[in-house]
Residue frames as qw, qx, qy, qz and C-alpha x, y, z in Angstrom:
[[0.383, -0.780, 0.150, 0.471, 22.17, 25.44, 48.51],
 [0.484, -0.071, 0.576, 0.656, 23.87, 24.63, 45.22],
 [0.227, 0.668, 0.594, 0.386, 20.95, 26.01, 43.24],
 [0.187, -0.944, -0.200, 0.183, 20.96, 29.19, 45.37],
 [0.454, -0.557, 0.341, 0.606, 24.68, 29.72, 44.71],
 [0.393, 0.194, 0.652, 0.618, 24.22, 29.19, 40.98],
 [0.083, 0.836, 0.517, 0.162, 21.21, 31.51, 40.92],
 [0.269, -0.888, -0.002, 0.373, 23.19, 34.27, 42.67],
 [0.454, -0.308, 0.516, 0.658, 26.07, 33.76, 40.24],
 [0.300, 0.480, 0.672, 0.477, 23.70, 33.89, 37.28],
 [0.058, -0.930, -0.360, 0.054, 22.06, 37.05, 38.67],
 [0.384, -0.714, 0.204, 0.549, 25.46, 38.70, 39.14],
 [0.407, -0.044, 0.628, 0.662, 26.58, 37.89, 35.61],
 [0.184, 0.684, 0.643, 0.290, 23.20, 39.02, 34.21],
 [0.158, -0.936, -0.189, 0.251, 23.38, 42.36, 36.03],
 [0.434, -0.497, 0.385, 0.645, 26.94, 42.84, 34.78],
 [0.335, 0.212, 0.683, 0.614, 25.96, 42.31, 31.16],
 [0.049, 0.840, 0.530, 0.103, 22.88, 44.51, 31.49],
 [0.276, -0.856, 0.018, 0.437, 25.05, 47.29, 32.93],
 [0.445, -0.239, 0.551, 0.664, 27.55, 46.73, 30.15],
 [0.263, 0.502, 0.680, 0.465, 24.84, 47.05, 27.50],
 [0.080, -0.920, -0.365, 0.116, 23.38, 50.18, 29.12],
 [0.317, -0.744, 0.215, 0.547, 26.73, 51.96, 29.21],
 [0.417, 0.004, 0.658, 0.627, 27.37, 50.86, 25.62],
 [0.176, 0.684, 0.634, 0.316, 24.08, 52.34, 24.44],
 [0.125, -0.972, -0.151, -0.126, 24.32, 55.54, 26.44],
 [0.706, 0.165, -0.219, 0.653, 27.96, 56.65, 26.32],
 [0.364, -0.784, -0.217, 0.453, 29.27, 59.20, 28.73],
 [0.463, 0.679, 0.151, 0.550, 30.05, 62.45, 26.92],
 [0.492, -0.467, -0.225, 0.699, 32.47, 64.76, 28.63],
 [0.170, 0.959, 0.209, -0.091, 31.98, 68.51, 28.26],
 [0.660, 0.417, -0.042, 0.624, 34.74, 70.33, 26.35],
 [0.403, -0.418, -0.270, 0.768, 36.72, 73.00, 28.17],
 [0.184, 0.899, 0.315, -0.244, 35.38, 76.55, 27.80],
 [0.568, 0.273, 0.267, 0.729, 36.82, 78.67, 24.98],
 [0.097, -0.227, -0.087, 0.965, 37.03, 82.47, 24.62],
 [0.278, -0.209, -0.537, -0.769, 34.05, 82.34, 22.31],
 [0.467, -0.486, -0.738, -0.010, 32.01, 80.62, 24.98],
 [0.319, -0.404, -0.423, 0.746, 32.92, 83.33, 27.48],
 [0.062, 0.072, -0.182, -0.979, 31.70, 86.01, 25.10],
 [0.498, -0.236, -0.556, -0.622, 28.36, 84.23, 24.70],
 [0.002, -0.016, 0.807, -0.590, 27.38, 84.01, 28.39],
 [0.513, 0.135, 0.219, -0.819, 23.77, 84.83, 27.63],
 [0.796, 0.221, -0.354, -0.439, 23.28, 81.83, 25.27],
 [0.547, -0.335, 0.753, -0.150, 23.35, 78.25, 26.42],
 [0.592, 0.346, -0.606, -0.403, 24.05, 75.54, 23.88],
 [0.791, -0.213, 0.488, -0.301, 22.67, 72.19, 24.86],
 [0.152, 0.425, -0.845, -0.287, 24.63, 69.27, 23.55],
 [0.875, 0.066, 0.119, -0.465, 22.42, 66.45, 22.29],
 [0.164, -0.394, 0.897, 0.113, 23.86, 62.97, 22.37],
 [0.793, 0.172, -0.296, -0.504, 22.49, 60.29, 20.10],
 [0.786, -0.303, 0.526, -0.113, 22.49, 56.71, 21.45],
 [0.064, 0.463, -0.801, -0.374, 24.85, 54.45, 19.57],
 [0.840, 0.111, -0.219, -0.484, 23.01, 51.84, 17.49],
 [0.699, -0.329, 0.630, -0.083, 23.35, 48.25, 18.59],
 [0.426, 0.502, -0.656, -0.370, 25.24, 46.14, 16.09],
 [0.892, -0.063, 0.374, -0.248, 23.97, 42.59, 15.69],
 [0.057, -0.554, 0.761, 0.332, 26.86, 40.48, 14.44],
 [0.486, 0.140, 0.863, 0.000, 24.51, 37.63, 13.54],
 [0.514, 0.740, 0.369, -0.227, 22.81, 39.72, 10.82],
 [0.595, 0.198, 0.390, 0.674, 24.13, 40.47, 7.31],
 [0.054, 0.968, 0.240, -0.056, 24.13, 44.24, 7.67],
 [0.485, 0.707, -0.180, 0.482, 26.65, 46.90, 6.69],
 [0.350, -0.795, 0.321, -0.378, 27.19, 47.81, 10.35],
 [0.866, -0.351, 0.354, -0.041, 28.15, 44.20, 11.20],
 [0.891, 0.249, 0.231, 0.301, 30.05, 43.24, 8.06],
 [0.351, 0.899, -0.074, 0.250, 31.69, 46.54, 7.06],
 [0.294, -0.829, 0.465, -0.103, 34.28, 46.78, 9.88],
 [0.820, -0.207, 0.524, 0.104, 35.24, 43.13, 9.46],
 [0.754, 0.546, 0.243, 0.274, 35.75, 43.47, 5.71],
 [0.132, 0.947, -0.219, 0.195, 37.80, 46.60, 6.34],
 [0.587, -0.624, 0.515, 0.021, 40.07, 44.63, 8.68],
 [0.853, 0.142, 0.456, 0.212, 40.58, 42.00, 6.01],
 [0.547, 0.788, 0.097, 0.263, 41.40, 44.64, 3.39],
 [0.094, -0.933, 0.311, -0.157, 43.95, 46.37, 5.64],
 [0.740, -0.464, 0.479, 0.087, 45.86, 43.22, 6.58],
 [0.456, 0.644, -0.575, -0.216, 48.84, 42.24, 4.43],
 [0.912, -0.198, 0.319, -0.165, 49.19, 38.45, 4.22],
 [0.157, -0.595, 0.719, 0.323, 52.03, 37.96, 1.75],
 [0.454, 0.257, -0.745, -0.415, 52.43, 34.93, -0.48],
 [0.892, -0.195, -0.087, -0.399, 50.42, 31.75, -0.04],
 [0.295, 0.377, -0.852, 0.213, 52.06, 29.13, 2.13],
 [0.494, -0.259, -0.829, -0.039, 50.85, 26.29, 4.41],
 [0.287, -0.356, -0.633, 0.625, 50.41, 28.49, 7.49],
 [0.166, 0.364, 0.161, -0.902, 48.22, 31.22, 6.01],
 [0.036, -0.180, -0.823, -0.538, 46.00, 29.32, 3.57],
 [0.069, -0.637, -0.747, 0.177, 42.90, 30.02, 5.68],
 [0.042, -0.600, -0.085, 0.795, 43.47, 33.76, 5.37],
 [0.100, 0.179, -0.612, -0.764, 43.30, 33.43, 1.59],
 [0.115, -0.357, -0.908, -0.186, 40.28, 31.13, 1.84],
 [0.046, -0.647, -0.545, 0.531, 38.46, 33.68, 4.04],
 [0.054, 0.512, -0.168, -0.841, 39.13, 36.49, 1.60],
 [0.116, -0.004, -0.799, -0.590, 38.01, 34.43, -1.38],
 [0.105, -0.490, -0.863, 0.060, 34.82, 33.47, 0.42],
 [0.016, -0.658, -0.331, 0.677, 34.06, 37.05, 1.45],
 [0.073, 0.354, -0.439, -0.823, 34.70, 38.23, -2.10],
 [0.143, -0.165, -0.886, -0.409, 32.24, 35.57, -3.30],
 [0.446, -0.454, -0.268, -0.723, 29.52, 36.90, -0.97],
 [0.655, -0.364, -0.629, 0.205, 29.93, 34.91, 2.26],
 [0.281, -0.901, -0.013, -0.329, 29.29, 37.27, 5.21],
 [0.370, 0.477, -0.608, 0.516, 32.43, 37.96, 7.23],
 [0.453, -0.424, 0.443, -0.647, 30.45, 37.92, 10.47],
 [0.961, -0.038, -0.065, -0.265, 29.34, 34.32, 9.79],
 [0.747, 0.344, -0.463, 0.330, 32.98, 33.26, 9.46],
 [0.015, 0.504, -0.529, 0.682, 33.89, 35.07, 12.68],
 [0.722, -0.312, 0.239, -0.569, 31.04, 33.45, 14.61],
 [0.968, 0.090, -0.229, -0.055, 32.01, 29.99, 13.39],
 [0.526, 0.426, -0.530, 0.511, 35.60, 30.56, 14.47],
 [0.211, -0.448, 0.468, -0.732, 34.53, 31.89, 17.86],
 [0.869, -0.223, -0.068, -0.437, 32.15, 28.98, 18.42],
 [0.809, 0.153, -0.506, 0.258, 35.19, 26.71, 18.72],
 [0.174, 0.325, -0.532, 0.762, 36.43, 28.91, 21.59],
 [0.600, -0.315, 0.126, -0.725, 32.95, 28.86, 23.15],
 [0.930, -0.066, -0.328, -0.150, 32.90, 25.05, 23.02],
 [0.599, 0.230, -0.555, 0.530, 36.35, 24.98, 24.64],
 [0.166, -0.377, 0.374, -0.831, 35.14, 27.36, 27.36],
 [0.797, -0.251, -0.025, -0.548, 32.09, 25.21, 28.11],
 [0.893, 0.054, -0.433, 0.109, 34.18, 22.02, 28.17],
 [0.367, 0.309, -0.537, 0.694, 36.72, 23.66, 30.50],
 [0.431, -0.377, 0.232, -0.786, 33.90, 24.84, 32.75],
 [0.914, -0.167, -0.200, -0.311, 32.64, 21.26, 32.98],
 [0.884, 0.058, -0.372, 0.277, 35.96, 19.51, 33.63],
 [0.410, 0.269, -0.406, 0.771, 37.79, 22.19, 35.62],
 [0.255, -0.275, 0.269, -0.887, 35.00, 24.00, 37.51],
 [0.102, 0.179, 0.944, -0.257, 32.16, 21.49, 37.55],
 [0.465, 0.389, 0.144, -0.782, 29.39, 23.40, 35.72],
 [0.448, 0.143, 0.864, 0.181, 27.44, 20.83, 33.73],
 [0.368, 0.416, -0.123, -0.823, 24.56, 22.52, 31.97],
 [0.830, 0.365, 0.348, -0.238, 22.70, 20.93, 29.06],
 [0.830, 0.237, 0.310, 0.400, 25.78, 19.77, 27.17],
 [0.380, -0.253, 0.239, 0.857, 27.76, 22.03, 24.80],
 [0.142, 0.418, 0.605, 0.663, 25.25, 22.83, 22.06],
 [0.194, -0.810, -0.545, -0.098, 22.57, 24.48, 24.19],
 [0.368, -0.746, -0.087, 0.548, 24.80, 27.02, 26.06],
 [0.344, -0.144, 0.453, 0.810, 26.55, 27.86, 22.78],
 [0.054, 0.539, 0.667, 0.512, 23.25, 28.34, 21.00],
 [0.270, -0.845, -0.430, 0.169, 21.95, 30.50, 23.85],
 [0.401, -0.525, 0.102, 0.744, 25.02, 32.72, 23.63],
 [0.182, 0.156, 0.567, 0.788, 24.31, 33.35, 19.93],
 [0.146, -0.724, -0.641, -0.209, 20.68, 34.09, 20.86],
 [0.365, -0.757, -0.239, 0.487, 21.87, 36.64, 23.43],
 [0.301, -0.233, 0.337, 0.861, 23.92, 38.35, 20.71],
 [0.050, 0.387, 0.688, 0.611, 20.93, 38.43, 18.37],
 [0.302, -0.730, -0.474, -0.390, 18.30, 39.76, 20.79],
 [0.087, -0.655, 0.365, -0.656, 20.33, 40.93, 23.78],
 [0.299, 0.032, -0.880, 0.368, 20.91, 39.27, 27.18],
 [0.309, 0.050, 0.452, -0.835, 18.01, 41.08, 28.89],
 [0.726, 0.181, -0.136, -0.649, 15.37, 39.90, 26.43],
 [0.595, 0.228, -0.766, -0.078, 17.02, 36.49, 26.09],
 [0.101, 0.043, -0.839, 0.533, 16.92, 35.83, 29.82],
 [0.485, 0.110, 0.288, -0.818, 13.32, 37.05, 29.96],
 [0.767, 0.202, -0.377, -0.477, 12.15, 34.63, 27.25],
 [0.435, 0.225, -0.846, 0.211, 14.33, 31.94, 28.84],
 [0.154, -0.027, 0.701, -0.696, 12.54, 32.47, 32.18],
 [0.662, 0.158, 0.041, -0.731, 9.10, 32.38, 30.55],
 [0.699, 0.237, -0.626, -0.252, 9.92, 29.09, 28.85],
 [0.269, 0.132, -0.864, 0.404, 11.17, 27.49, 32.06],
 [0.360, 0.026, 0.485, -0.796, 8.09, 28.71, 33.93],
 [0.755, 0.194, -0.104, -0.618, 5.64, 27.25, 31.42],
 [0.577, 0.244, -0.779, -0.026, 7.61, 24.01, 31.20],
 [0.053, 0.052, -0.818, 0.571, 7.30, 23.61, 34.97],
 [0.528, 0.129, 0.254, -0.800, 3.61, 24.60, 34.82],
 [0.717, 0.217, -0.494, -0.442, 3.01, 21.92, 32.18],
 [0.414, 0.134, -0.872, 0.224, 4.60, 19.26, 34.38],
 [0.174, 0.029, 0.654, -0.735, 2.49, 20.29, 37.37],
 [0.640, 0.182, -0.007, -0.747, -0.73, 20.23, 35.35],
 [0.686, 0.205, -0.650, -0.253, -0.03, 16.81, 33.81],
 [0.254, 0.072, -0.870, 0.417, 0.80, 15.41, 37.26],
 [0.342, 0.082, 0.459, -0.816, -2.34, 16.95, 38.78],
 [0.730, 0.247, -0.100, -0.629, -4.62, 15.63, 36.03],
 [0.649, -0.202, 0.733, 0.013, -2.76, 12.29, 35.95],
 [0.701, 0.631, -0.133, -0.303, -2.34, 12.41, 32.19],
 [0.688, -0.291, 0.606, 0.273, -0.36, 9.39, 31.07],
 [0.582, 0.771, -0.095, -0.241, 0.97, 10.50, 27.69],
 [0.892, 0.139, 0.135, 0.409, 3.60, 8.89, 25.50],
 [0.507, -0.409, 0.077, 0.755, 6.86, 10.76, 25.06],
 [0.229, 0.181, 0.442, 0.848, 6.28, 12.43, 21.67],
 [0.193, -0.730, -0.516, -0.403, 2.69, 13.55, 22.40],
 [0.512, -0.721, -0.264, 0.385, 3.94, 14.83, 25.78],
 [0.426, -0.240, 0.192, 0.851, 6.64, 16.87, 24.02],
 [0.062, 0.461, 0.532, 0.708, 4.04, 18.20, 21.57],
 [0.365, -0.811, -0.450, -0.082, 1.88, 19.32, 24.49],
 [0.544, -0.542, -0.071, 0.637, 4.92, 20.86, 26.15],
 [0.307, 0.090, 0.359, 0.877, 5.65, 22.81, 22.96],
 [0.137, -0.688, -0.560, -0.442, 2.00, 23.93, 22.93],
 [0.471, -0.789, -0.309, 0.245, 2.32, 25.32, 26.47],
 [0.511, -0.358, 0.125, 0.771, 5.64, 27.02, 25.76],
 [0.199, 0.337, 0.477, 0.787, 4.37, 28.64, 22.56],
 [0.255, -0.809, -0.484, -0.214, 1.34, 30.00, 24.42],
 [0.527, -0.697, -0.140, 0.466, 3.68, 31.53, 27.03],
 [0.421, -0.146, 0.301, 0.843, 6.01, 33.09, 24.43],
 [0.047, 0.559, 0.555, 0.614, 3.01, 34.42, 22.46],
 [0.362, -0.840, -0.399, 0.070, 1.69, 36.00, 25.65],
 [0.499, -0.528, 0.060, 0.684, 5.04, 37.71, 26.12],
 [0.285, 0.126, 0.476, 0.822, 5.07, 38.95, 22.50],
 [0.096, -0.722, -0.592, -0.344, 1.48, 40.18, 22.82],
 [0.400, -0.818, -0.242, 0.336, 2.69, 42.43, 25.62],
 [0.574, 0.173, 0.181, 0.779, 5.04, 44.24, 23.21],
 [0.005, 0.767, 0.238, 0.596, 2.93, 47.48, 23.27],
 [0.569, -0.812, -0.062, -0.117, 3.46, 47.62, 27.05],
 [0.738, -0.496, 0.277, 0.364, 7.12, 46.58, 27.05],
 [0.596, 0.796, -0.013, 0.109, 8.61, 48.67, 24.27],
 [0.177, -0.877, 0.446, -0.010, 11.82, 49.32, 26.20],
 [0.639, -0.364, 0.671, 0.096, 13.10, 45.74, 25.99],
 [0.187, 0.482, -0.639, -0.570, 12.82, 45.43, 22.22],
 [0.596, 0.154, 0.770, -0.169, 10.18, 42.72, 21.77],
 [0.619, 0.693, 0.119, -0.350, 9.32, 44.09, 18.35],
 [0.297, 0.729, -0.582, -0.203, 12.76, 43.16, 17.00],
 [0.567, -0.253, 0.779, -0.088, 12.58, 39.47, 17.92],
 [0.537, 0.342, -0.596, -0.489, 12.91, 37.04, 14.97],
 [0.928, -0.115, -0.120, -0.333, 11.79, 33.42, 14.83],
 [0.776, 0.274, -0.521, 0.224, 15.16, 31.69, 14.98],
 [0.081, 0.377, -0.640, 0.664, 16.36, 32.98, 18.40],
 [0.656, -0.197, 0.283, -0.672, 12.93, 32.21, 19.86],
 [0.916, 0.124, -0.315, -0.218, 12.97, 28.75, 18.26],
 [0.519, 0.330, -0.672, 0.412, 16.33, 27.95, 19.89],
 [0.215, -0.288, 0.553, -0.751, 14.99, 29.07, 23.24],
 [0.814, -0.061, 0.020, -0.578, 11.82, 27.00, 22.79],
 [0.819, 0.210, -0.534, -0.001, 13.88, 23.89, 22.04],
 [0.102, 0.395, -0.708, 0.577, 15.46, 24.28, 25.48],
 [0.674, -0.232, 0.247, -0.657, 12.12, 23.29, 27.00],
 [0.917, 0.100, -0.348, -0.166, 12.56, 19.72, 25.72],
 [0.523, 0.305, -0.643, 0.468, 15.88, 19.29, 27.53],
 [0.236, -0.326, 0.476, -0.782, 14.43, 20.82, 30.67],
 [0.820, -0.114, 0.033, -0.560, 11.37, 18.54, 30.59],
 [0.841, 0.196, -0.504, 0.024, 13.45, 15.45, 29.88],
 [0.292, 0.295, -0.679, 0.606, 15.62, 16.07, 32.93],
 [0.492, -0.247, 0.319, -0.771, 12.51, 16.72, 35.03],
 [0.907, -0.003, -0.174, -0.384, 11.04, 13.38, 33.98],
 [0.794, 0.230, -0.524, 0.204, 14.25, 11.43, 34.40],
 [0.426, 0.089, -0.585, 0.684, 15.49, 12.98, 37.63],
 [0.206, -0.667, -0.586, 0.412, 13.84, 15.79, 39.56],
 [0.138, 0.942, 0.236, 0.195, 12.74, 19.40, 39.35],
 [0.421, -0.849, 0.202, 0.246, 15.67, 20.50, 41.50],
 [0.648, -0.164, 0.524, 0.527, 18.18, 18.79, 39.21],
 [0.426, 0.639, 0.484, 0.419, 16.53, 20.36, 36.17],
 [0.086, -0.991, -0.094, -0.040, 16.67, 23.81, 37.79],
 [0.564, -0.630, 0.353, 0.400, 20.34, 23.32, 38.69],
 [0.597, 0.130, 0.565, 0.555, 21.19, 22.33, 35.12],
 [0.246, 0.836, 0.399, 0.286, 19.15, 25.23, 33.79],
 [0.274, -0.946, 0.071, 0.155, 20.93, 27.73, 36.04],
 [0.597, -0.404, 0.487, 0.494, 24.31, 26.31, 35.01],
 [0.520, 0.461, 0.551, 0.462, 23.30, 26.50, 31.34],
 [0.059, 0.965, 0.226, 0.118, 22.36, 30.15, 31.80],
 [0.440, -0.793, 0.269, 0.323, 25.69, 30.95, 33.50],
 [0.618, -0.090, 0.578, 0.526, 27.64, 29.21, 30.73],
 [0.395, 0.692, 0.493, 0.350, 25.60, 31.01, 28.06],
 [0.092, -0.993, -0.060, 0.049, 26.25, 34.42, 29.63],
 [0.501, -0.616, 0.440, 0.421, 29.99, 33.78, 29.84],
 [0.576, 0.211, 0.621, 0.488, 29.97, 32.53, 26.25],
 [0.222, 0.900, 0.342, 0.154, 28.10, 35.68, 25.24],
 [0.284, -0.899, 0.198, 0.268, 30.84, 37.74, 26.89],
 [0.586, -0.264, 0.589, 0.490, 33.45, 35.77, 24.93],
 [0.477, 0.516, 0.595, 0.391, 31.62, 36.30, 21.62],
 [0.082, 0.966, 0.224, 0.098, 31.35, 40.06, 22.21],
 [0.531, -0.625, 0.225, 0.525, 35.06, 40.60, 22.89],
 [0.502, 0.848, -0.060, -0.158, 36.13, 42.84, 20.01],
 [0.039, -0.718, 0.680, 0.145, 39.89, 42.05, 20.28],
 [0.549, -0.078, 0.832, 0.003, 39.11, 38.32, 20.14],
 [0.665, 0.636, 0.352, -0.170, 36.95, 38.83, 17.04],
 [0.315, 0.872, -0.334, -0.173, 39.76, 40.67, 15.29],
 [0.246, -0.542, 0.800, 0.076, 42.38, 38.11, 16.24],
 [0.658, 0.154, 0.734, -0.072, 40.22, 35.17, 15.12],
 [0.627, 0.739, 0.207, -0.136, 39.49, 36.80, 11.76],
 [0.269, 0.876, -0.396, -0.067, 43.02, 37.99, 11.05],
 [0.038, 0.499, -0.861, 0.088, 44.85, 34.93, 12.44],
 [0.867, -0.084, -0.056, -0.487, 42.46, 31.96, 11.94],
 [0.790, 0.220, -0.560, 0.121, 45.20, 29.32, 11.74],
 [0.218, 0.286, -0.661, 0.659, 46.82, 30.33, 15.01],
 [0.523, -0.230, 0.255, -0.780, 43.44, 30.81, 16.69],
 [0.911, -0.020, -0.217, -0.350, 42.15, 27.35, 15.78],
 [0.664, 0.252, -0.625, 0.324, 45.48, 25.76, 16.75],
 [0.027, -0.304, 0.584, -0.752, 45.39, 27.40, 20.21],
 [0.728, -0.156, 0.107, -0.659, 41.77, 26.28, 20.74],
 [0.889, 0.111, -0.432, -0.100, 42.75, 22.73, 19.81],
 [0.408, 0.299, -0.670, 0.542, 45.63, 22.79, 22.30],
 [0.359, -0.268, 0.418, -0.790, 43.24, 23.99, 25.02],
 [0.864, -0.043, -0.143, -0.480, 40.79, 21.19, 24.18],
 [0.775, 0.193, -0.577, 0.168, 43.57, 18.59, 24.43],
 [0.169, 0.300, -0.629, 0.697, 44.88, 19.96, 27.75],
 [0.564, -0.197, 0.272, -0.754, 41.41, 20.10, 29.27],
 [0.889, 0.055, -0.304, -0.338, 40.60, 16.62, 27.97],
 [0.678, 0.213, -0.629, 0.315, 43.67, 15.15, 29.66],
 [0.169, -0.414, 0.508, -0.736, 42.86, 16.65, 33.07],
 [0.636, -0.247, -0.717, -0.142, 41.69, 13.95, 35.47],
 [0.204, 0.020, -0.626, 0.752, 41.86, 15.76, 38.82],
 [0.029, -0.614, -0.701, 0.363, 39.11, 17.10, 41.05],
 [0.125, 0.686, 0.369, 0.615, 36.95, 19.93, 39.79],
 [0.053, 0.332, -0.301, 0.892, 36.81, 23.29, 41.62],
 [0.623, -0.373, -0.045, -0.686, 33.28, 22.70, 42.88],
 [0.889, -0.161, -0.428, 0.039, 34.35, 19.26, 44.13],
 [0.443, 0.183, -0.477, 0.736, 37.19, 20.86, 46.09],
 [0.283, -0.328, 0.187, -0.882, 34.56, 23.14, 47.66],
 [0.803, -0.256, -0.282, -0.458, 32.11, 20.29, 48.24],
 [0.911, -0.193, -0.314, 0.184, 34.67, 18.01, 49.90],
 [0.177, 0.750, -0.347, 0.534, 36.72, 20.79, 51.55],
 [0.624, -0.600, 0.348, -0.358, 36.20, 19.38, 55.06],
 [0.987, -0.032, 0.145, 0.069, 37.28, 15.92, 54.01],
 [0.679, 0.571, -0.163, 0.432, 40.31, 17.28, 52.14],
 [0.062, -0.782, 0.354, -0.510, 41.39, 19.50, 55.04],
 [0.771, -0.479, 0.344, -0.241, 41.18, 16.58, 57.47]]
């Protein structure tokens, strides 16, 4: 039942982000009110052609990703150097030296992502595969999109489970490292099969996939297999579903444009607020939300 609830939550979040991306790519263009010139030209019909807005990948060092951020830095007045704005000067010096502004923004936002994942664990009860894996998955979703990311994620989980079933059926008693090497072999075959289908699946952008997002997704198979070996398939699926939910929420946090601007223009305040949140969450010792739901009958009695 818990896995079903998490799966439905993950599906809802996934559909939300897919709808968000679709409306972002195909904006709604309202027709202008008719003018006297239009009334005089009743016989001619002018068709308005809308061009889809290009997707900006903040993880890449491109003019579309870096230009607006550098413009924000140039427009902000920071005054004289003093202890509470030294990071603003450090950011500008680094950007002037060639450090991409989007890299700095992502590093700042990763602290908020880690705080979100920690709060989800201690306040809600979503565990996932630690902090690193959901955070890495959120960056992957930014790089290749949530639709393609979830698709590759599903393929990896499927082939990891298939590998476990085959090794159990054949009764292969392998040591840990050779077992992980075989697992990687199975997962790579599955991902290659997905990439080989690129001519048939042009709509989802398989041709734009780079090695690093896929590598992060492949590394998830090791965590999944380790939990399967140590506990059970159901526990591994629960943790995987929770990891996916956390990654999608983290992706939403990383794509918030106002939060990007605030983190870049006020890094000292932003990092201080994240630290305060970490301390407050770390000092919470009460029941988690999912525990309140789990023990609701006992609590009500």
